[in-house]
C-alpha positions as CSV (number, residue, x, y, z in Angstrom):
1,M,30.4,-10.3,12.1
2,R,26.7,-9.5,12.8
3,L,27.2,-5.9,11.6
4,F,28.9,-7.1,8.4
5,L,26.0,-9.5,7.7
6,T,23.4,-6.8,8.4
7,I,25.1,-4.4,6.0
8,L,25.6,-7.1,3.4
9,S,21.9,-8.1,3.6
10,F,20.9,-4.4,3.2
11,L,23.1,-4.0,0.1
12,L,21.9,-7.2,-1.6
13,L,18.2,-6.5,-0.9
14,A,18.4,-2.9,-1.9
15,G,20.1,-3.8,-5.1
16,C,17.2,-6.2,-5.9
17,G,14.6,-3.4,-5.7
18,G,13.5,-3.9,-2.1
19,L,14.2,-1.5,0.7
20,V,15.2,-3.2,3.9
21,V,13.6,-1.7,6.9
22,F,15.1,-2.5,10.3
23,E,12.8,-1.5,13.2
24,R,12.5,-2.2,16.8
25,D,9.4,-4.3,17.6
26,D,7.4,-2.5,20.3
27,G,5.1,-5.5,20.7
28,E,2.1,-3.4,19.6
29,G,1.8,-5.2,16.3
30,G,1.6,-2.2,14.0
31,A,0.7,1.4,13.7
32,G,-2.0,3.2,15.6
33,G,-5.3,4.5,14.1
34,S,-8.6,2.9,13.8
35,S,-9.0,-0.5,12.3
36,T,-11.7,-2.4,10.6
37,T,-11.7,-6.0,9.5
38,S,-13.3,-7.2,6.2
39,T,-13.5,-10.7,4.9
40,T,-13.7,-12.0,1.4
41,S,-14.2,-15.6,0.3
42,T,-10.4,-16.0,-0.1
43,T,-8.7,-13.6,2.2
44,T,-9.1,-11.9,5.6
45,A,-7.8,-8.4,5.4
46,T,-7.4,-5.6,7.9
47,S,-7.6,-1.9,7.0
48,S,-6.4,0.9,9.3
49,K,-6.6,4.6,8.6
50,S,-4.9,7.8,9.7
51,S,-5.8,11.3,8.7
52,T,-4.2,14.7,9.0
53,A,-6.3,16.4,6.3
54,S,-7.1,20.1,6.9
55,T,-10.7,21.0,7.7
56,G,-10.6,24.3,5.8
57,S,-12.3,22.7,2.7
58,S,-16.0,21.9,2.6
59,A,-15.2,18.6,0.8
60,Q,-14.5,15.9,3.4
61,I,-13.3,12.9,1.4
62,D,-12.5,9.7,3.4
63,P,-10.7,7.1,1.3
64,E,-10.9,3.4,2.3
65,I,-9.0,0.6,0.5
66,I,-11.8,-2.1,0.2
67,D,-10.0,-4.6,-2.0
68,V,-6.4,-5.5,-3.0
69,N,-5.8,-7.6,-6.0
70,L,-2.0,-7.5,-6.2
71,G,0.3,-10.4,-6.7
72,A,3.7,-11.3,-8.2
73,N,4.1,-13.0,-11.5
74,C,7.0,-15.3,-10.7
75,M,6.6,-17.5,-13.8
76,P,9.8,-19.1,-15.3
77,K,11.4,-15.8,-16.3
78,I,10.9,-13.1,-13.7
79,G,10.9,-9.5,-15.0
80,P,12.2,-6.5,-13.2
81,D,8.7,-5.6,-12.0
82,P,6.7,-8.7,-11.4
83,I,4.0,-7.0,-9.3
84,L,0.6,-6.9,-11.1
85,G,-2.9,-6.1,-10.3
86,S,-5.0,-3.3,-8.8
87,I,-6.5,-1.9,-5.6
88,V,-10.1,-0.7,-5.1
89,V,-10.7,2.4,-3.0
90,R,-14.0,3.6,-1.8
91,Y,-14.1,7.4,-1.6
92,T,-16.8,8.9,0.6
93,N,-17.4,12.7,0.5
94,Q,-19.1,13.7,3.7
95,G,-18.7,17.4,2.9
96,N,-21.1,19.8,1.3
97,A,-18.9,20.5,-1.9
98,A,-17.3,18.4,-4.5
99,G,-13.6,17.6,-4.1
100,S,-10.8,15.1,-5.0
101,L,-7.8,13.4,-3.5
102,V,-4.4,13.0,-5.3
103,I,-2.3,9.9,-4.6
104,A,1.1,11.0,-3.1
105,D,2.6,7.5,-2.9
106,A,1.8,3.9,-2.4
107,Q,3.8,0.8,-1.4
108,I,3.7,-2.8,-0.4
109,L,5.4,-3.5,2.9
110,I,6.4,-7.0,3.9
111,A,7.9,-7.5,7.3
112,N,8.9,-10.1,9.9
113,P,10.1,-9.3,13.4
114,M,13.7,-8.8,12.2
115,E,13.5,-7.0,8.9
116,G,11.1,-5.7,6.3
117,W,11.0,-4.8,2.6
118,A,9.2,-1.9,1.0
119,F,8.3,-2.0,-2.7
120,P,6.9,1.3,-4.2
121,L,3.8,1.1,-6.3
122,E,2.7,3.5,-9.1
123,L,-1.1,3.5,-9.6
124,S,-3.4,4.8,-12.3
125,P,-5.5,6.8,-12.1
126,T,-3.4,9.0,-9.8
127,S,-6.4,10.7,-8.1
128,S,-9.9,9.9,-6.9
129,G,-11.4,12.1,-9.6
130,T,-14.1,14.6,-8.6
131,I,-16.3,13.2,-5.9
132,A,-19.6,15.1,-5.5
133,A,-20.9,16.2,-2.1
134,G,-22.5,13.3,-0.3
135,A,-21.3,10.8,-2.9
136,V,-19.7,7.4,-2.4
137,V,-17.5,6.3,-5.4
138,D,-15.4,3.1,-5.8
139,V,-12.4,3.6,-8.0
140,E,-10.1,0.8,-9.2
141,H,-6.4,2.0,-9.3
142,A,-4.3,-0.3,-11.6
143,K,-0.7,-0.9,-10.7
144,V,1.5,0.4,-13.5
145,T,5.2,-0.5,-14.2
146,T,7.4,0.9,-11.6
147,P,11.1,1.8,-12.4
148,G,13.7,-0.3,-10.7
149,D,14.1,-4.0,-10.0
150,A,11.5,-5.5,-7.7
151,S,12.1,-9.2,-8.7
152,F,13.2,-10.0,-5.2
153,I,9.6,-9.9,-4.1
154,C,9.2,-13.4,-5.6
155,S,11.2,-14.8,-2.7
156,L,8.7,-13.4,-0.2
157,C,5.5,-15.1,-1.6
158,G,2.9,-16.1,1.0
159,L,4.2,-13.7,3.6
160,D,1.9,-11.2,5.2
161,A,2.0,-7.8,3.5
162,S,0.3,-4.4,3.8
163,V,-0.5,-2.0,1.1
164,T,-0.3,1.6,2.1
165,V,-1.6,4.5,0.1
166,R,-1.2,8.2,1.0
167,W,-3.3,11.0,-0.5
168,L,-2.7,14.7,-0.5
169,K,-5.6,17.1,0.2
170,D,-5.6,20.8,1.0
171,G,-2.1,20.9,2.4
172,G,-2.8,17.8,4.6
173,E,-2.8,14.1,4.0
174,V,-5.0,11.1,4.4
175,S,-3.7,7.5,4.4
176,D,-5.1,4.0,4.5
177,V,-3.4,0.6,5.1
178,F,-4.8,-2.8,3.9
179,A,-3.2,-6.1,5.2
180,V,-3.2,-9.1,2.9
181,P,-1.0,-12.1,2.2
182,L,1.3,-11.7,-0.8
183,G,0.1,-14.0,-3.6
184,C,2.4,-15.2,-6.4
185,A,2.0,-17.3,-9.5
186,F,4.8,-19.8,-10.3
């Protein structure tokens, strides 16, 4: 019976635009990597990074998600993609040449100890743009309409979420994660 309910939950949630993620809780509370904490007047958020970028380039761009302004529009009629807003990324080029990063993928992950849901995000612009050597540039990436049905996210309002963005650079990748509660408008 438990297996049947697990499969049924997966099929129902996947059909609603969310991807159900079942994981074993190792008690560590998340992925490794460094972490920093930043506080705004309304939200405490945690950012953690991992990097596997190649060092063959003289541009060394470090992306950091510094603000997440995403929420779900759950007003009377919920559309297939109620997720609206943007994220702000600070790009720091510590190298001695100009360079850029291209967004490979982004998602919102909402999880509890038993299950999780991943909602893909499409962002614009899709790259950092050219970052000069030694420069620090903040870029706002707006969330654009994503194919599929993500309306199920409106049943997850108020839960802790994390926004993950992964960038490609010189055959490697750089990623950042920003934790924030999911806000919704009803």
